[in-house]
N, C-alpha and C positions, 0 to 999 in steps of 0.2 A: 909507379907503380904502386899501387893504393896498399897503407900501412893500416895491423887495427891500432888502435889509438887508446891507452891507458885512463883519456879521459872522458870518453866513446865509451870505453864495457868496463869494468872494475874487474870484472873476471879473468885480464890480464893485469892485474895488480896484482893475487896469488896466486895464479897459474904462466907465466912467464912465457909464453911463445918463441921456439928455438928458432922459427923460420912463419914471420908474423903475414907471407904469403898464401898459406897453406891453409884451408880446412885446421879447425881447432874442436877436438873431439873431446868433452863431459862427458865422462864414465865413471862406473865400477864392476866390477867382473860378478852378473847380478844374470841373470837369463833373460832379461828382455834388455840391456842393453847391447847383449849380440848382431841385432837386427839392424844397432846405424853399424858399431866395427866391417862387421860380415859387409856389407853396404856398398861400405869406402872402397873396401877391398877388393869387389869384385867391377868397385867399375876403374878404381885405376882410380881414384879424386888425388892427387896430390892433399896429406894428411896431417898431425900428428892427435897421440890423443894423452890427456891429459889424466889423473888418479885423481879423483875424487872418492876423494874416505867419508863411505856412506856411517861408521863406528865412532869415527871422533864430530858427528855431523857437520860434515863442510855445505856440507845442502845444501843449509839453513846458514853458513852466513850471505852477507849484502854482496860479497864478493860471486858468487853463484845465482845468485837472487839476479843480479842482474839478465843475466840471459836465461830464465828463468826464472818466474814465478806462482811457481805452480813446485819447487825447488825437489824436484824430479831427473835425477838419468834416467838418458839418455839427451846432452843436447849439445848442440853446435854452432861457432861462432863464424860464417866462412865471411871471407876480407871483399871477398869478387861479389861478389851476388849479382840479382841484377839491380842490368847497370851499371855494374860495377863500386858498387857504393857495399857495404856491409850489411851483412847480415844475417842475427837469429834464429833459430829453429828447434822447438823444445814439440818432446809427442814424437817416443818412435814412430808411426804413421805416417806420419809426417814430414817426420826427417828418411822415412825411403822412396816419398813425393817428389820430395825436395831434390835429395841427388837424382834419382829418375827422368827430372826436366832438367837438371842440370847438365849432364851427365847424354842426355837421352838415350840411355841406357836402362830396360831391367824392364817398360810398362809396354803393353801393344800400343800399339801406332793406329788403328780406325778407334776410330769411337766407338765406336759402340766393344770392343772388345776390350776397352781403355775402361769404360764405366762401370763392363762386367767386373773388371779385374778390381774395381775402386767400392763394389761391392763384395768383395769378397775380403778385401784387405777390411773396411770397415767392420765386417762381422768380426773381422780374425781383435780389432784394434778395441770392439765393445763388446763380446762378446766367448771366442776361445776364452782368449786371455785374460782376464779375470777369473772367466770362470775357472779357470788353467789353479791359477792360481791361490783362488779357496779350498780346491783341490785341498791346495798342498797344505792351505793352512791346517783343513780338518782334521788329514788323515796324518799329515808328519810336525802340525808344529802345535802350538799353543794350543789347538783350537783339538785336539784330540783328548784333552782331558772331559769337556764337557762334556756333564751325565748324558742329556740329550739331544739324541742319535741322529735326532731328523734334521737338523743341518751337514752334518755331514755326508745324509746317507739323498741328500737334495745338492748337492755338490761333483756326490759320485755319479747320480746318474743324471746330472745337467750332462759331465764331462762327454759321459759314451754317449749320447745321445749327438754332444760334439760333433764326438769322434766318428760315429756310425754316417755323420753329411756327412763330411768328410772323404770317408771310405766312398763314399758314392761317388762323391763326385770327382775322384781316384780313378773312379775307372773305369780300364782299358785308356786311357790317359797317363803318360808320361810325366808329368805337371798336371798344379793348381790348372794352368790356362788352357792346356794340352803341351804341346811337344815346347812349345817355348815356358823358357825358367824365365820369376821375372820377379818381384816383392813381393809381390801375395807369395810365392816360394816360402824365401827370405819371417816373411813378416809369419805366418801361419805352421811351420816343420821348427822355426825358432822354437812357439811356443811348445811342442808337438813334443821336443825334444828336453822339456824338460818333467819333463809325466817318464818319459820313454829311456830316462837318464839315474832312473830312480827306483833298485827292482819292487818293490812295499808300492807305490803309486803304480807301475803294471799288470801286478799282481795285481792288486785292492781294485782297477778297472777293467781289465780281462786285456791289454793294450794286442796282444797273440791273436785275437777277434776281428783284428784290423788291417787284413798281409796291404789291403793295397794305402794305407798307411807308415801303415812304416816303413814299405816300399822304395815310395814315396824320400823319408825319413836317415834311409839308410846313401839313395843314390845325392841328398844332400849339404850330405857331411862327411865322403867322398871326396868334394867340391873342394879347391885347394885354396878357395879366398875363402874355406867357413869355415876351414878351422884358423889360416891368418883369423882370420877377427873374430875367433871362440875366446881367443889371449888374448886380447885388443881392450883396456888397457895392463899391462905387469903394474903387478900389482907398488908398488913406492915404498 
């Protein structure tokens, strides 16, 4: 059985694996990181999590950089990747795609449906996630103190536009892709949760106007794997 070598991945020096034969998740309790931990819980793939202390800037260390040159969480190291060789994966959408391929779960099998799912996943990564993050910054973060209201108004309106797109997509559907729960729901609804978990943000964008979105989010949060994934990793 292949094991992780510290010589190959310096990250294992800073965060030694208890079981070097399973997937190693390096993360921190943020909204974005939950996508990886939820997916690992949903697939049942053996893994262990490591707390990367962003407050201490551990993500900037050479050890963490050995698996993610972008120096952001989450990232994973799989000692048994393609052809039995170790592989590292960063960026939440890429991690979701990799784990879906590895497990054979939570991704449509038909080619046309798979392409459709990838489209929505890319929309989440390129549009929904960054827009919602900017909304948080300009409504609840340091951006709220900027005198010019235009950035705040732009991200409020763009968030509302994206929520309307999702709401229409979910009309008559249980999940984003229909009756089948997929990695798209993990990605999209984890981002929606960022807004729904904060009353001020909910009120700002009028979350009550997007009943299909809130209904899907409720079903998402009721899943046992989601509840487990939301508390991974535990604080160090």
